[in-house]
N, CA, C and O atoms as a GROMACS GRO file, in nm:
protein
  360
    1MET      N    1  -0.916   1.210  -1.492
    1MET     CA    2  -1.002   1.110  -1.432
    1MET      C    3  -0.930   1.046  -1.314
    1MET      O    4  -0.816   1.002  -1.328
    2SER      N    5  -0.995   1.041  -1.201
    2SER     CA    6  -0.937   0.980  -1.082
    2SER      C    7  -0.939   0.828  -1.095
    2SER      O    8  -1.028   0.772  -1.158
    3PRO      N    9  -0.839   0.762  -1.034
    3PRO     CA   10  -0.837   0.616  -1.041
    3PRO      C   11  -0.953   0.556  -0.962
    3PRO      O   12  -1.000   0.615  -0.865
    4THR      N   13  -0.996   0.442  -1.005
    4THR     CA   14  -1.103   0.371  -0.936
    4THR      C   15  -1.044   0.288  -0.823
    4THR      O   16  -0.923   0.279  -0.808
    5ALA      N   17  -1.131   0.229  -0.743
    5ALA     CA   18  -1.086   0.139  -0.637
    5ALA      C   19  -1.009   0.023  -0.698
    5ALA      O   20  -0.910  -0.023  -0.641
    6TRP      N   21  -1.054  -0.026  -0.812
    6TRP     CA   22  -0.986  -0.136  -0.882
    6TRP      C   23  -0.843  -0.096  -0.920
    6TRP      O   24  -0.749  -0.172  -0.900
    7ASP      N   25  -0.828   0.025  -0.976
    7ASP     CA   26  -0.695   0.076  -1.012
    7ASP      C   27  -0.604   0.083  -0.889
    7ASP      O   28  -0.489   0.041  -0.893
    8THR      N   29  -0.658   0.136  -0.783
    8THR     CA   30  -0.582   0.153  -0.660
    8THR      C   31  -0.539   0.019  -0.604
    8THR      O   32  -0.425   0.003  -0.560
    9ARG      N   33  -0.629  -0.078  -0.605
    9ARG     CA   34  -0.597  -0.213  -0.557
    9ARG      C   35  -0.487  -0.275  -0.642
    9ARG      O   36  -0.396  -0.338  -0.588
   10ASN      N   37  -0.495  -0.259  -0.773
   10ASN     CA   38  -0.394  -0.316  -0.862
   10ASN      C   39  -0.257  -0.252  -0.840
   10ASN      O   40  -0.154  -0.320  -0.849
   11ILE      N   41  -0.254  -0.122  -0.813
   11ILE     CA   42  -0.128  -0.054  -0.784
   11ILE      C   43  -0.067  -0.110  -0.656
   11ILE      O   44   0.053  -0.136  -0.650
   12LEU      N   45  -0.150  -0.128  -0.553
   12LEU     CA   46  -0.102  -0.183  -0.427
   12LEU      C   47  -0.046  -0.324  -0.448
   12LEU      O   48   0.061  -0.355  -0.396
   13ILE      N   49  -0.116  -0.407  -0.523
   13ILE     CA   50  -0.068  -0.543  -0.550
   13ILE      C   51   0.066  -0.539  -0.623
   13ILE      O   52   0.156  -0.616  -0.591
   14ALA      N   53   0.080  -0.450  -0.720
   14ALA     CA   54   0.206  -0.440  -0.794
   14ALA      C   55   0.321  -0.398  -0.703
   14ALA      O   56   0.432  -0.451  -0.714
   15ILE      N   57   0.296  -0.302  -0.614
   15ILE     CA   58   0.399  -0.258  -0.520
   15ILE      C   59   0.440  -0.372  -0.427
   15ILE      O   60   0.558  -0.394  -0.403
   16LEU      N   61   0.340  -0.444  -0.375
   16LEU     CA   62   0.369  -0.555  -0.284
   16LEU      C   63   0.445  -0.667  -0.356
   16LEU      O   64   0.539  -0.723  -0.300
   17ASN      N   65   0.404  -0.700  -0.478
   17ASN     CA   66   0.472  -0.805  -0.554
   17ASN      C   67   0.617  -0.767  -0.583
   17ASN      O   68   0.706  -0.851  -0.571
   18ALA      N   69   0.641  -0.644  -0.622
   18ALA     CA   70   0.778  -0.598  -0.651
   18ALA      C   71   0.866  -0.605  -0.527
   18ALA      O   72   0.981  -0.649  -0.534
   19ALA      N   73   0.812  -0.564  -0.414
   19ALA     CA   74   0.890  -0.567  -0.290
   19ALA      C   75   0.921  -0.711  -0.249
   19ALA      O   76   1.031  -0.741  -0.204
   20GLN      N   77   0.823  -0.799  -0.264
   20GLN     CA   78   0.844  -0.939  -0.228
   20GLN      C   79   0.947  -1.004  -0.320
   20GLN      O   80   1.035  -1.077  -0.273
   21ARG      N   81   0.937  -0.978  -0.450
   21ARG     CA   82   1.033  -1.036  -0.545
   21ARG      C   83   1.175  -0.988  -0.520
   21ARG      O   84   1.271  -1.059  -0.550
   22SER      N   85   1.189  -0.868  -0.467
   22SER     CA   86   1.322  -0.814  -0.441
   22SER      C   87   1.385  -0.875  -0.316
   22SER      O   88   1.500  -0.846  -0.284
   23GLY      N   89   1.310  -0.957  -0.244
   23GLY     CA   90   1.362  -1.027  -0.128
   23GLY      C   91   1.344  -0.955   0.004
   23GLY      O   92   1.398  -0.998   0.106
   24LYS      N   93   1.271  -0.847   0.003
   24LYS     CA   94   1.249  -0.774   0.127
   24LYS      C   95   1.159  -0.855   0.221
   24LYS      O   96   1.066  -0.921   0.175
   25PRO      N   97   1.186  -0.851   0.351
   25PRO     CA   98   1.099  -0.922   0.445
   25PRO      C   99   0.967  -0.850   0.469
   25PRO      O  100   0.869  -0.911   0.512
   26TYR      N  101   0.965  -0.720   0.442
   26TYR     CA  102   0.844  -0.641   0.460
   26TYR      C  103   0.856  -0.512   0.380
   26TYR      O  104   0.964  -0.477   0.332
   27VAL      N  105   0.744  -0.442   0.366
   27VAL     CA  106   0.744  -0.309   0.307
   27VAL      C  107   0.645  -0.224   0.385
   27VAL      O  108   0.534  -0.268   0.416
   28ASP      N  109   0.686  -0.101   0.416
   28ASP     CA  110   0.600  -0.006   0.486
   28ASP      C  111   0.541   0.090   0.382
   28ASP      O  112   0.615   0.150   0.304
   29LEU      N  113   0.410   0.105   0.382
   29LEU     CA  114   0.343   0.190   0.285
   29LEU      C  115   0.246   0.286   0.351
   29LEU      O  116   0.184   0.256   0.453
   30GLN      N  117   0.236   0.404   0.289
   30GLN     CA  118   0.138   0.504   0.326
   30GLN      C  119   0.041   0.517   0.209
   30GLN      O  120   0.076   0.481   0.096
   31PRO      N  121  -0.080   0.566   0.233
   31PRO     CA  122  -0.174   0.582   0.122
   31PRO      C  123  -0.119   0.663   0.005
   31PRO      O  124  -0.149   0.632  -0.110
   32ARG      N  125  -0.039   0.765   0.033
   32ARG     CA  126   0.014   0.847  -0.077
   32ARG      C  127   0.115   0.772  -0.163
   32ARG      O  128   0.141   0.813  -0.276
   33ASP      N  129   0.172   0.662  -0.113
   33ASP     CA  130   0.264   0.581  -0.192
   33ASP      C  131   0.195   0.521  -0.314
   33ASP      O  132   0.261   0.490  -0.413
   34LEU      N  133   0.065   0.505  -0.308
   34LEU     CA  134  -0.008   0.447  -0.420
   34LEU      C  135  -0.020   0.544  -0.537
   34LEU      O  136  -0.040   0.501  -0.650
   35ASP      N  137  -0.006   0.674  -0.512
   35ASP     CA  138  -0.014   0.773  -0.619
   35ASP      C  139   0.100   0.757  -0.719
   35ASP      O  140   0.083   0.789  -0.837
   36GLU      N  141   0.215   0.709  -0.674
   36GLU     CA  142   0.331   0.696  -0.761
   36GLU      C  143   0.309   0.594  -0.872
   36GLU      O  144   0.376   0.600  -0.975
   37GLY      N  145   0.217   0.502  -0.854
   37GLY     CA  146   0.191   0.400  -0.955
   37GLY      C  147   0.090   0.441  -1.060
   37GLY      O  148   0.058   0.362  -1.149
   38LEU      N  149   0.038   0.562  -1.051
   38LEU     CA  150  -0.063   0.606  -1.146
   38LEU      C  151   0.002   0.650  -1.276
   38LEU      O  152   0.113   0.704  -1.275
   39SER      N  153  -0.065   0.629  -1.385
   39SER     CA  154  -0.012   0.674  -1.514
   39SER      C  155  -0.013   0.826  -1.521
   39SER      O  156  -0.086   0.892  -1.446
   40ALA      N  157   0.067   0.881  -1.610
   40ALA     CA  158   0.085   1.026  -1.619
   40ALA      C  159  -0.042   1.101  -1.657
   40ALA      O  160  -0.057   1.218  -1.624
   41ASP      N  161  -0.134   1.035  -1.726
   41ASP     CA  162  -0.255   1.104  -1.770
   41ASP      C  163  -0.363   1.108  -1.663
   41ASP      O  164  -0.472   1.160  -1.687
   42ARG      N  165  -0.333   1.055  -1.546
   42ARG     CA  166  -0.431   1.056  -1.438
   42ARG      C  167  -0.383   1.146  -1.326
   42ARG      O  168  -0.263   1.165  -1.305
   43GLU      N  169  -0.478   1.201  -1.256
   43GLU     CA  170  -0.446   1.282  -1.140
   43GLU      C  171  -0.433   1.190  -1.019
   43GLU      O  172  -0.498   1.086  -1.014
   44PRO      N  173  -0.349   1.227  -0.921
   44PRO     CA  174  -0.341   1.146  -0.800
   44PRO      C  175  -0.478   1.135  -0.734
   44PRO      O  176  -0.559   1.228  -0.739
   45CYS      N  177  -0.502   1.022  -0.673
   45CYS     CA  178  -0.631   0.998  -0.609
   45CYS      C  179  -0.650   1.096  -0.493
   45CYS      O  180  -0.568   1.103  -0.402
   46SER      N  181  -0.756   1.170  -0.499
   46SER     CA  182  -0.783   1.267  -0.393
   46SER      C  183  -0.860   1.203  -0.279
   46SER      O  184  -0.886   1.268  -0.178
   47CYS      N  185  -0.898   1.078  -0.295
   47CYS     CA  186  -0.980   1.012  -0.194
   47CYS      C  187  -0.894   0.925  -0.102
   47CYS      O  188  -0.880   0.805  -0.123
   48ASP      N  189  -0.837   0.989   0.000
   48ASP     CA  190  -0.752   0.917   0.095
   48ASP      C  191  -0.830   0.809   0.167
   48ASP      O  192  -0.773   0.706   0.204
   49VAL      N  193  -0.959   0.831   0.189
   49VAL     CA  194  -1.042   0.732   0.258
   49VAL      C  195  -1.046   0.602   0.178
   49VAL      O  196  -1.037   0.493   0.235
   50MET      N  197  -1.059   0.612   0.045
   50MET     CA  198  -1.062   0.493  -0.039
   50MET      C  199  -0.929   0.419  -0.030
   50MET      O  200  -0.928   0.296  -0.016
   51ARG      N  201  -0.819   0.490  -0.038
   51ARG     CA  202  -0.688   0.425  -0.031
   51ARG      C  203  -0.669   0.356   0.103
   51ARG      O  204  -0.622   0.242   0.108
   52ARG      N  205  -0.705   0.423   0.212
   52ARG     CA  206  -0.692   0.364   0.345
   52ARG      C  207  -0.776   0.237   0.356
   52ARG      O  208  -0.731   0.137   0.412
   53ASP      N  209  -0.897   0.243   0.304
   53ASP     CA  210  -0.986   0.128   0.309
   53ASP      C  211  -0.928   0.010   0.232
   53ASP      O  212  -0.929  -0.103   0.282
   54ILE      N  213  -0.880   0.035   0.113
   54ILE     CA  214  -0.822  -0.072   0.032
   54ILE      C  215  -0.698  -0.129   0.097
   54ILE      O  216  -0.678  -0.251   0.100
   55MET      N  217  -0.613  -0.042   0.150
   55MET     CA  218  -0.490  -0.089   0.214
   55MET      C  219  -0.520  -0.177   0.335
   55MET      O  220  -0.452  -0.278   0.355
   56THR      N  221  -0.618  -0.140   0.416
   56THR     CA  222  -0.648  -0.223   0.533
   56THR      C  223  -0.717  -0.353   0.492
   56THR      O  224  -0.695  -0.456   0.556
   57LYS      N  225  -0.799  -0.350   0.388
   57LYS     CA  226  -0.863  -0.474   0.342
   57LYS      C  227  -0.763  -0.573   0.282
   57LYS      O  228  -0.788  -0.693   0.282
   58MET      N  229  -0.651  -0.523   0.233
   58MET     CA  230  -0.549  -0.609   0.173
   58MET      C  231  -0.453  -0.666   0.277
   58MET      O  232  -0.362  -0.743   0.242
   59MET      N  233  -0.471  -0.630   0.403
   59MET     CA  234  -0.384  -0.682   0.508
   59MET      C  235  -0.410  -0.831   0.532
   59MET      O  236  -0.524  -0.878   0.522
   60ARG      N  237  -0.301  -0.903   0.563
   60ARG     CA  238  -0.309  -1.046   0.594
   60ARG      C  239  -0.248  -1.069   0.731
   60ARG      O  240  -0.187  -0.978   0.788
   61PRO      N  241  -0.263  -1.189   0.786
   61PRO     CA  242  -0.199  -1.217   0.914
   61PRO      C  243  -0.049  -1.187   0.907
   61PRO      O  244   0.019  -1.226   0.811
   62GLY      N  245   0.002  -1.119   1.007
   62GLY     CA  246   0.142  -1.080   1.010
   62GLY      C  247   0.162  -0.934   0.970
   62GLY      O  248   0.264  -0.874   1.005
   63ASP      N  249   0.067  -0.876   0.898
   63ASP     CA  250   0.074  -0.735   0.862
   63ASP      C  251   0.025  -0.654   0.982
   63ASP      O  252  -0.053  -0.703   1.064
   64ARG      N  253   0.071  -0.530   0.991
   64ARG     CA  254   0.023  -0.448   1.103
   64ARG      C  255   0.025  -0.300   1.069
   64ARG      O  256   0.101  -0.255   0.983
   65ILE      N  257  -0.058  -0.228   1.138
   65ILE     CA  258  -0.064  -0.083   1.122
   65ILE      C  259   0.038  -0.024   1.220
   65ILE      O  260   0.027  -0.042   1.341
   66LEU      N  261   0.137   0.048   1.165
   66LEU     CA  262   0.240   0.109   1.248
   66LEU      C  263   0.196   0.245   1.301
   66LEU      O  264   0.225   0.279   1.415
   67LYS      N  265   0.126   0.322   1.218
   67LYS     CA  266   0.074   0.454   1.256
   67LYS      C  267  -0.065   0.468   1.198
   67LYS      O  268  -0.092   0.422   1.087
   68ASP      N  269  -0.151   0.531   1.273
   68ASP     CA  270  -0.284   0.559   1.219
   68ASP      C  271  -0.339   0.681   1.289
   68ASP      O  272  -0.377   0.676   1.406
   69SER      N  273  -0.344   0.790   1.216
   69SER     CA  274  -0.398   0.914   1.270
   69SER      C  275  -0.475   0.983   1.158
   69SER      O  276  -0.415   1.050   1.074
   70GLU      N  277  -0.605   0.966   1.157
   70GLU     CA  278  -0.687   1.025   1.052
   70GLU      C  279  -0.690   1.177   1.058
   70GLU      O  280  -0.708   1.243   0.956
   71ASP      N  281  -0.672   1.233   1.177
   71ASP     CA  282  -0.686   1.378   1.194
   71ASP      C  283  -0.556   1.454   1.172
   71ASP      O  284  -0.560   1.572   1.137
   72ASP      N  285  -0.442   1.389   1.191
   72ASP     CA  286  -0.313   1.457   1.186
   72ASP      C  287  -0.246   1.434   1.051
   72ASP      O  288  -0.205   1.321   1.022
   73GLN      N  289  -0.234   1.537   0.969
   73GLN     CA  290  -0.172   1.526   0.837
   73GLN      C  291  -0.023   1.494   0.847
   73GLN      O  292   0.034   1.438   0.754
   74ASP      N  293   0.041   1.529   0.959
   74ASP     CA  294   0.184   1.503   0.974
   74ASP      C  295   0.213   1.358   1.011
   74ASP      O  296   0.329   1.315   1.004
   75ALA      N  297   0.113   1.284   1.050
   75ALA     CA  298   0.133   1.145   1.090
   75ALA      C  299   0.034   1.056   1.015
   75ALA      O  300  -0.063   1.008   1.074
   76PRO      N  301   0.058   1.034   0.885
   76PRO     CA  302  -0.037   0.954   0.808
   76PRO      C  303  -0.031   0.806   0.847
   76PRO      O  304   0.061   0.762   0.915
   77MET      N  305  -0.130   0.733   0.803
   77MET     CA  306  -0.134   0.590   0.829
   77MET      C  307  -0.014   0.524   0.761
   77MET      O  308   0.021   0.557   0.648
   78VAL      N  309   0.047   0.430   0.831
   78VAL     CA  310   0.156   0.349   0.775
   78VAL      C  311   0.124   0.204   0.807
   78VAL      O  312   0.101   0.168   0.922
   79ILE      N  313   0.124   0.120   0.703
   79ILE     CA  314   0.100  -0.023   0.721
   79ILE      C  315   0.226  -0.098   0.682
   79ILE      O  316   0.287  -0.070   0.579
   80ARG      N  317   0.266  -0.193   0.766
   80ARG     CA  318   0.377  -0.283   0.733
   80ARG      C  319   0.318  -0.412   0.680
   80ARG      O  320   0.250  -0.486   0.753
   81TYR      N  321   0.344  -0.439   0.554
   81TYR     CA  322   0.304  -0.564   0.491
   81TYR      C  323   0.424  -0.658   0.499
   81TYR      O  324   0.530  -0.630   0.442
   82ALA      N  325   0.407  -0.769   0.571
   82ALA     CA  326   0.517  -0.864   0.591
   82ALA      C  327   0.506  -0.978   0.491
   82ALA      O  328   0.396  -1.022   0.455
   83PHE      N  329   0.621  -1.026   0.446
   83PHE     CA  330   0.626  -1.138   0.352
   83PHE      C  331   0.683  -1.259   0.423
   83PHE      O  332   0.776  -1.247   0.503
   84ASP      N  333   0.629  -1.375   0.393
   84ASP     CA  334   0.676  -1.500   0.451
   84ASP      C  335   0.805  -1.539   0.380
   84ASP      O  336   0.802  -1.587   0.266
   85THR      N  337   0.917  -1.519   0.447
   85THR     CA  338   1.046  -1.552   0.386
   85THR      C  339   1.095  -1.691   0.426
   85THR      O  340   1.204  -1.732   0.385
   86SER      N  341   1.017  -1.763   0.505
   86SER     CA  342   1.060  -1.896   0.549
   86SER      C  343   1.063  -1.998   0.436
   86SER      O  344   1.129  -2.101   0.447
   87HIS      N  345   0.991  -1.970   0.327
   87HIS     CA  346   0.988  -2.063   0.215
   87HIS      C  347   1.078  -2.021   0.101
   87HIS      O  348   1.078  -2.085  -0.004
   88SER      N  349   1.154  -1.915   0.120
   88SER     CA  350   1.240  -1.868   0.011
   88SER      C  351   1.358  -1.961  -0.008
   88SER      O  352   1.406  -2.025   0.086
   89ILE      N  353   1.405  -1.968  -0.131
   89ILE     CA  354   1.519  -2.054  -0.165
   89ILE      C  355   1.645  -1.975  -0.140
   89ILE      O  356   1.660  -1.863  -0.188
   90SER      N  357   1.737  -2.033  -0.065
   90SER     CA  358   1.863  -1.962  -0.032
   90SER      C  359   1.973  -2.002  -0.125
   90SER      O  360   2.085  -1.953  -0.113
   0.00000   0.00000   0.00000
């Protein structure tokens, strides 16, 4: 069974939360990075369009698309999600 949009969104949130908690100022993600968060009994999401859509909808001010080429398999979309580190405790 392929993951739903809800599953994919939750995986993205988990990846972003983990990166932020580790103190990184940003994380760069491609749609295929979301496949790694799927449980073993599921197949990787074959719907790249759904992943791209969810990833762009989850963008906030400060985030940016580093690469975007829908036609070229060698240059997949890459989004940089930036974290506000100005409020972190040193």
